[in-house]
N, C-alpha and C positions, 0 to 999 in steps of 0.2 A: 520495432518490428523484429530486428535481429535477436533481441533478448528472448523472444518467445521460444525459439528452438535451440537456444544456447544453454546447454546444461550447466555452464559455469556462471550463469546469471540468474538471480532470484528476483522476481517481481513481487512487490508487496502493495496491495490495495489497502489504503488507510480509511476508506469510507465505511459506513455502517454495514452490518450484515445484510439488511434488506436491499440496499443499493448494490452490494456485491452480487447477490443472487438475482438481481434484475427485477425485484418486486417494486422498487422505487426508482424513478428515472429523473435525474436532475441534470443530465448532461446531453440530452437530445436523443440518445439511444440507450436502452437499458443493458446492464450487464457489466462484466469485468474483462480485462485483457486475458486471453488464454494463458494458462500455466501460472497465473498469479495466485498467491495466497492472500488471506484476508486477516489483517490485524487492525481493527478499528481504532483510530487515534483516541476516541473518547474513552475507550477501555484502559488506556494507559494512565488515566487519572483516577485518583481517589474520589469517589462520588461526593463525599461530604466536604472535603477541603479544596478540591480542584487542583491539588498538587500531584506531581507524578508519584506513582506507586514506588515502593522500594525496588532497588535494582534486582534483587533476587526474584521478586514477583515478575518484573518485566522480562527477565531473561527467559522465563518459561512461556512467554506469549508469542514468541517469534519462531516460525518453522523455517529457518534459513541457515545455510551453511556459513559459518563465520569466515571461511576462506573465499567465498563467492563474491562476485560483484552483485550488489543489491541496489535495485532501483525502486524507490517508493513513488506512489502516485495516488491521486484522489480526483476531485472534480476540477480543481484549478491549481494545485500545487501547495496550497496553504496547509491543509491537514496533513499531507504527506510529509511536510517538514517536521512535524511532531514525531512521526515514526522514525524519520531519519535521525533526528536529535537523539532519541532513545537508543537506537542502534549504535550510534557513535559512542554514547555513554557506556554501552555494554561492551565496547572494544572492537566492534566491527570497523574495519578501516577502509573499505571500498564501497562507500555508500553515496548514492546520488538521488536527487529528486527530479522527477519528470515534471518540470515547472508548468508546462501547458496542460499536462495530465489529460483527463478525459474530455475536457473542453476541446482540445485539439484532436485527440484520437477519435472520438465519436463523431466528429464533424466530417470525417472521410468515410463514406460507406464501404470502401475497400478494406478498411481496418476491421479485423474480426473482434467481436465481443461474444462472451459466453454468458448464458443465463442458466441457473440451476433451479 
């Protein structure tokens, strides 16, 4: 919750674009955590080989300040781990995974979610 209004923290949603926009609901309530950006973990992989894309390609996929605290999340923390792994490989040093992710966040109706 504190990260939403903290300009020194970037939230990264690793779910697909439709889930981020709130068009698909897999966590009980649709949408994303306010102020988060969306970098779907599936896009980090080459479609034919299933391997991670080259680092140069991956570097352009994140809209995050390398000096900021970065917290990745998804539905339950698994997919967010892929984004966190790539960010770490790119040299980001203050990366964390919200392990309970939207399973926990969406379960509390007091926690805000945004749909676009």
